[in-house]
C-alpha positions, 0 to 999 in steps of 0.5 A: 488500561491504557489511554492508547487506542490498540488495545492491550491484549496477550501479553507474554507474562512470566512469574519469577518466583523462589525463597529468599537469597535464591538469585531471582533478581539476578536472573531477572537482569540475565533475562534484560540483557536477551531484551529485543531492542525494539521491545518494551518490558515490564517488571512488577516487583514484589518485597517483603520489607517497606523500603523497596531495594530491587527496582533500584538495583535493576533501574541502576543495572540496565544500560538499555532503555524501553524498560519500566519497573514498578515495586510493590513493598511491604509483603505479599502484594497479594493482600488485600484481595490482590489490590495493591498487586492490581493497581500498581500492575494496570499503572504498570501496564499503562505506562509501559504498553509492554511486549513482555512483562515480569513479575517477581513475587518477594520471596516470602509471598505467596504464588497462588495467590497472585496467579489467582490474580493474574488469572482473574477475568480482568486479565484474561485478555490482556495478559498471556501466561507463559510458563512460571520459573522457581528458582531453587537453592538445592542446598537449603533442602536439607534445612527445615526450616526451608522444606517445612515452610508452606511459601517454599512448597508452594513456589515450588508446586506452581513452577512450570519449570525448576531451576536448581540455581547456585549449582556451582556451589552445590555438593556431591548428591544435591541434584539428586535431591532435589530431583527426587523432591521435583519428582514428589511434590511437583505436577509430572510435566514440570522440568527441571534444570540447573543453572548458576548466577541465574544464567537461564536460558530464554527458551525456558520462560516461553510456553503456556503455563500449566497452571491457570486456576489454583484455589487460594490457601489462606495466609496471614497478611501484614495489614497496612494501614498507613503509607508505606515507608518507601512513598513517604517524603523524606524528613529534615533528618534525612532518614526514614526506617521501617520494620516487617515481620510475618512468615517466620522472618522480620525485616527491617529498612532504612531510606537514607536522603542522596545528600548522605555520603557512606565511607566505602571501606566502612559500610563494606566492614558492617555489611561484611558482619552482618548477620542475616538471611538476606540483605539487599541495599543501594548506597550512595558513597563517596567511591560512587554508587554501589549495590550490595546483595548479601546471602550465606554465600557472602557479600557482592558488589556491583556498581550502579550508574544511578539511584536517587538515594541510599536504601538498605532492607535486611532481612532475618529471624533476629536482627542485630539492634546496633545495626543503625548506629552502626550505618549511622556511623559510616555516613561522612 
């Protein structure tokens, strides 16, 4: 898979999974701080929506070199017998020749199918599957939309390590409830730890996974018969819009050309008022470039070093039809 004479063999590979808004990207950003200066790392990011925001957030936060990032937007990356994933992964491995590979499936993705691809004969010598790490917000165990969701449970059952993230926001009994759930549905060797702000000890990612082979579980995929919105050339209008549906959720997203500036204060008012399960965005404003992250715990903003264009993706059960006009009203 590499044009280099030295073959790619035994690359330590971790799947970092978890449901919407649990803090996977933050955990990866923290993990990147542990990257040895002389190593190349590669990150394959999968997103439910077609726009693709995570790559921009990771690149914009990265002050170090030798981290290569590739996105697979548009739904579960194991669709069509894993072809979108395999194409992106092969290109990433060839470009990065990494010392470590991190894979972040979408919060609505199917990690068992991802594991099927990674443990196939094609990758068996190239990749060394290390621990699967699943982030869980223990507060969600009180919500039937989560604990009855097949993907939520699939993410938990494939884990070598469960991370009860956002522990600083838990109420009395939440940690015990997660411990009981893990004992009930997980492999007996599954480890449970707790963390806040996605700060996971680097050692939790080392060691072989216990889950090499899984029987794929059938699920519905959003079929793509046209190029994804993330790949389209920017039209003269300077805006591209895309939507997706699946797993009981819908997404809607926009790309705006780099010359479209947004008023930061007006934008904050719109984003704070959003009713959604999840929102990620990178915006070019008159005050600089900022990344935004919205969960039920509120909106966070961080300044970024760079981005090529403004992108926003919203995921929810029902998204406000007026959101586009609100965003356009924030343009300067």
